[in-house]
Structures are given as structure tokens and as C-alpha cells.
N, C-alpha and C positions, 0 to 999 in steps of 0.2 A: 364864442370868443376864447381865443387860446391865450392863456396867461403866461407870465414869465416861467412859472414852475414847469407848465407842459413843455416849454421850448427848452428849459435844461434838462428836463427827463429825456426829450428827443434827442438832444446833443449828446448826452452821456450814454444813452442804450447800446451803441456799439461797443463800448468799454467795459460793461459790467461783466461780461463772460471772462475776459482776460483778468479782470480784477479778482474775480471769484477764484480762478485758478490759482492766483498768487495767495490769495487768503487761505484756501484750502491747504495749499503747500506749507504754508506757515504753522498752522494747526498741527498738521500731521508730522512735522518735523518737531514740533515742541514735544508731541506725544512721544515720538520715538527718543527723543533725548531723555525725558524722564523716565521712559521704560527701560531703555538700555543701560541707564546708570553709568555711562561711559565705559563700558565693559564690552560692547560690540555685540555681534549675533552670536558668537560662540560662548557656551557655558563653561565655567571652569572645568568640568569633566571632560570637555573636548567635544559634546554634542551640540547640534544646532537647535536653537529654540525655533520652531517652525513659525509661530506668530510675529515672533520679533523679524525673522528673516522676511516675512510677507511685508511687514510695516517697513522695514528698511528697503525693500524693492519699490514699495509704493513712494516712500520719500525719494528715493533716487529718480524714478519717472517723473513724478511731479517737479522735482528740482530741474531736470532736462527741460521740461515743457515750460516751465517758469523762465528758465534762463535763455532757451533758444526760441521756441515758438512764440510765446506772448509777446516780445518785443517785436518781431515780424508783425505779427497780427495788429499790433497797435499802430506801427508805423505806415502799414499799408492802409489802415483804416483812416488815419490822419491824412495821407496823401490823397485819397479818394474823396475825404471831406473838402480838402482844400481845392483840389483840382476839378472836382465834381460840377461845380456850377460853371466854371470857365468851360469845361467840354460841352456842355449842354448848350451853351450859347452860340458856339459855332455851326 
């Protein structure tokens, strides 16, 4: 017998991945903000801080993933869920 909890888990399962990407982006961005101290990637001497530059790149890539890819994945999965049963009936 399947209970309401298993149904909720089954319904939310396709959205766990996109939600995880957004959460990881938020954490990486907060770490970057704390470490950069609003100073950016370059040090006052003009050299590049390698670790901070890698973190900035990770933040940028996760931001693009969160703003461009995740919405398309979520919309696609919603449409498949809505139209899926109708397409199977025909």
C-alpha cells in the first residue's frame, strides 16, 4: 500500500536535481561573497588570487546553470507531467 508520503516523494523526485543546483549555487555564492570581501578577484598588488578566481568561475557557471538551464528543465518536466497521462490515453 502506498501512502501519501510516497506519492509526494514520487511527484517531487524530478525536481530534486534542479533544486539542488540552486541550493549549491546559493552556498557557493555566499562563500564567494564572504571570501572576496567586495574586493573582487584581483589582490591590491595586482596579482590574481587563484583560489578566489576558481571560486568566481564556479559561481558564474552555477549562476548561468541556475538562471538558464534549471528553468527550462523544470518547465519541461512540468509539461511532461501534465501532458504525459493524456498522451498515453490516445
